[in-house]
C-alpha positions, 0 to 999 in steps of 0.5 A: 500500500502506498505510504505504508512501511513493511512494519506498519499494520495496514488498515483493514477494509472495514476501517477504510470503508468507514473512514472514507464515508466519514471523511467524505461527509466532513468534506461535503459539510465544508464544501457544499455551498460550492457544489450548490453554486456549481449546479446552479451555473451548470443548469443556467440557460438550459431551456434557452438558445445562446442569445437568450441565455446570454441576455438572461444570465442570473448567476455570474461566477462562483462568488456572484452565484453564492451572493445572489443565492444568499440575497434572493433565497437566504443563506440556507439555500446554499445547503439545499439537499445537504441531507441527501448529500450526506446520505450519498457520501456515506454510501457512495464514498464508502464504496468508491474510495473505501474499497479502492485498495481492496479491488486494486489488490484483487486485480493485481492478485495481492501484489503491492506493485500495481501498474497504471492499468490495475489502478484505472481498472480498480477506480472504474470498478468502484466508481461504477459500483458506488453509483449502483448503490447511491444513485437515488440519493444523487438524484434527490441532491441535484434536484434540491440544489437546482430548485430556488427557494424564492418565488414559490417554485419549490418542487420538493419540501423535504428530502423524504418528500423528494423521494416520495414525489419522484417515485410517485410521479416518475416511477421507480425509474425516476430515482435512477434517472441519469444512471448511465451518465453518472456511471460514466462520470464516476468511473472517470472521476474515480480514476482521475481522483484516486489514481492521480492521488495514488500516483502523485503520492507514490512519486513524492514518497519514492523520490524522497521529496516528502514523507507520508504526512500532512504536506504530502497528503495535501499536495497529492489531493490538490493535484488530484482535484485539478486533474479530475475537474478538467477530465470530468467537467463535461460529463458532470454538466450533462449528468446534472442537466439530465438528472434535473430535467423534466420527464419529457425534456430529454430522451436520453443523456446523449440527447441532453448532450447534443441539445447542449451542444446545439443550443449553447455551444461547446463551452456549455460543457465547462459551465461551472468549471471554477466552482467545480475546481474550487469544490473538487480541489477543496473537497479532495484536500479535506477528504483525503487529509481527513481519510488518512488521519482517520485510517491511522486513528481507527487502525491504532484504536483497533490495535489497542483493543486487540492488544493483550493486557 
């Protein structure tokens, strides 16, 4: 395992599973307003042509979006969908991050020297598996973040109401809307995020530029966040638009992407890039730094409980 000496006791799969979910929830609590701003920017102008969209822009930039939401909807609007977001992270991150090392070792048949192919395969596997577990929570989170509190246009009154309403009006499939683009997005995100973090950390340790501590974790996480944003933004925008759309607005995720390209041009696929980067960069830093510390703390706690008197 990257960063552990032969004499160290590696964390168990359970420790990684619980640690990843907890760390992701902490990261979400801190960075959720940036994620909400990203969603608002991504869906802006989706029902208009490029000329109309340019003339009716409501949100401008990360800070402008946040300030507009606070002014028109109140500070609580920045945390629309937080409950569903935490539900999502506890189930989603536990699988995609917590099981990454175990799946990577499965593909390498237990070898500690994993190649880039094995890492990419492990990242794709856990990313896709996580979507299969947590898709309904992601749909509800996006719907909540997209709806404005002001003007009486709320689609859902609570998290439970959102699950019930979607299931009643759109059927069971409504809760799994956008599964295909979400699998694509999260396979890409997981590979970019975990594999980049893995490789950067591995390189820093092997070159003796840093030791396996906080500065190394911070640097690796920041680099992973930047690479992930560049690679995953187009799929992320399509996923957000498609999940938030009315039942008959798009026939498929591909139709959503084609409509975006025709009406808004290629730049639409990078709408909300800055909040995406700020969110992913800060989220990765908080999550990976917290995750590394939790792994060590939980492993030490387990070892002390098992130690003889």
